[in-house]
C-alpha positions, 0 to 999 in steps of 0.5 A, spaced: 497 506 531 490 502 531 490 497 525 483 496 523 485 492 517 489 486 517 494 488 511 495 495 515 500 492 520 505 490 514 504 497 512 506 500 519 512 495 519 514 498 512 513 505 514 517 504 521 522 500 518 529 504 518 534 499 515 533 501 507 536 493 506 530 490 509 525 496 506 524 493 500 522 486 503 517 490 507 514 493 502 513 487 498 509 483 504 505 489 505 503 489 497 502 482 497 497 482 503 493 487 499 493 484 493 490 477 497 485 481 501 483 484 494 483 477 491 478 475 496 474 480 496 474 484 490 471 491 489 466 493 489 464 488 495 470 491 499 467 496 504 469 503 501 472 505 507 477 499 506 478 500 499 479 508 500 485 506 505 488 501 501 489 506 495 492 511 500 497 505 502 499 503 495 500 511 494 504 511 500 508 505 498 510 507 491 513 513 494 517 509 499 519 505 493 521 511 489 525 514 495 529 507 495 531 508 488 532 515 489 527 517 484 522 523 485 515 521 486 512 527 481 507 524 477 500 525 480 497 519 483 490 516 479 486 516 485 480 512 481 485 507 479 488 502 485 492 496 483 489 495 477 481 496 480 477 502 479 474 505 485 
């Protein structure tokens, strides 16, 4: 997998983590890296391709977290609001 953004490496680490005991920490690290990225370059300054990738990544991390907790992720995601920011 190629990494276009620095925070993507931490996301990839979470996705490939097979130890469910380590997975919450991997998810938290990825979310923190995304939060830091948004704080240093908030929308709309973040390039739209990266902002879109962040939205998709946060959605995927939410699914992983739901799976950890045995919850179904039936709730539709609001893709216009990502991490408290509007696209």
